[in-house]
C-alpha positions as CSV (number, residue, x, y, z in Angstrom):
1,M,-24.4,0.6,26.0
2,S,-27.7,1.7,24.5
3,V,-29.2,-0.7,21.9
4,H,-31.9,0.6,19.6
5,V,-34.3,-2.4,19.0
6,K,-36.7,-2.2,16.1
7,H,-39.8,-4.5,15.7
8,N,-39.9,-5.9,12.2
9,E,-43.4,-7.3,12.1
10,A,-43.2,-8.3,8.5
11,R,-40.3,-10.7,9.3
12,Q,-41.6,-11.6,12.7
13,R,-38.5,-10.5,14.6
14,F,-36.9,-7.8,16.8
15,E,-33.7,-6.4,15.3
16,A,-30.8,-4.2,16.3
17,T,-27.8,-3.3,14.2
18,V,-24.7,-2.8,16.2
19,D,-21.4,-1.8,14.6
20,G,-22.8,-3.0,11.3
21,H,-23.9,-6.4,12.6
22,L,-27.6,-7.4,12.5
23,C,-28.8,-9.0,15.7
24,V,-32.2,-10.7,15.9
25,A,-34.8,-12.4,18.1
26,D,-37.2,-14.3,15.9
27,Y,-40.8,-15.3,16.8
28,A,-44.0,-16.6,15.5
29,I,-47.5,-16.1,16.8
30,R,-49.7,-19.2,17.1
31,S,-53.0,-19.3,18.9
32,G,-52.3,-16.3,21.1
33,V,-48.8,-17.6,22.0
34,M,-45.6,-15.9,20.9
35,W,-43.1,-18.7,20.1
36,M,-39.6,-17.2,20.5
37,S,-37.6,-19.5,18.3
38,H,-34.2,-18.0,17.8
39,T,-31.9,-15.3,19.1
40,E,-28.7,-14.4,17.3
41,V,-25.9,-11.9,18.0
42,P,-22.8,-12.2,15.8
43,P,-19.5,-13.0,17.6
44,P,-17.9,-9.6,16.9
45,V,-20.6,-7.8,19.0
46,A,-21.4,-10.6,21.5
47,G,-21.2,-10.0,25.3
48,R,-22.6,-6.5,25.3
49,G,-26.1,-7.3,26.5
50,I,-27.6,-7.1,23.0
51,A,-29.5,-10.4,23.2
52,A,-30.9,-9.4,26.6
53,E,-32.2,-6.1,25.2
54,L,-33.8,-7.9,22.1
55,V,-35.6,-10.4,24.4
56,R,-36.6,-7.7,27.0
57,T,-38.2,-5.6,24.2
58,A,-39.9,-8.7,22.6
59,L,-41.3,-9.8,26.0
60,A,-42.6,-6.3,26.7
61,W,-44.3,-6.2,23.3
62,A,-45.9,-9.7,24.0
63,E,-47.2,-8.5,27.3
64,A,-48.6,-5.3,25.8
65,K,-50.4,-7.4,23.2
66,G,-51.7,-10.0,25.7
67,Y,-49.7,-12.9,24.4
68,Q,-48.3,-15.7,26.4
69,V,-44.7,-16.7,25.5
70,Q,-43.2,-20.1,24.7
71,P,-39.4,-19.9,24.9
72,A,-38.4,-22.3,22.2
73,C,-34.9,-20.7,22.1
74,S,-32.6,-21.7,24.9
75,Y,-31.4,-18.1,25.4
76,V,-35.0,-16.9,25.8
77,A,-35.7,-19.7,28.3
78,S,-32.5,-18.8,30.3
79,Y,-33.4,-15.1,30.2
80,M,-36.9,-15.8,31.6
81,R,-35.5,-18.0,34.4
82,R,-33.1,-15.1,35.3
83,N,-35.9,-12.5,35.3
84,P,-38.7,-13.8,37.5
85,E,-41.0,-10.9,36.5
86,T,-41.3,-12.5,33.1
87,Q,-42.6,-15.8,34.5
88,K,-46.2,-14.5,34.3
89,L,-45.9,-14.6,30.5
90,L,-45.0,-18.3,30.2
91,A,-47.4,-20.2,28.1
92,K,-49.2,-23.0,30.0
93,T,-48.1,-26.3,28.5
């Protein structure tokens, strides 16, 4: 399944609309760190890899901008553990 993810900078989130359902990965930028606070995929479209694509796109954007990432959302933290190539983005705490 191909998911088209859009970056909505005004709302500080990455979005995808799938079968009429809005899916989001929210963030905030603080002192050069992208705090990923919330990922949401409505139940009717869950289990299709949408959250993973939202987070993958968000992390790629963060890397391109030179941001570190603080995974305040449990899904983002889990995604980063499962994808070792993203570890270099982890904010130093």
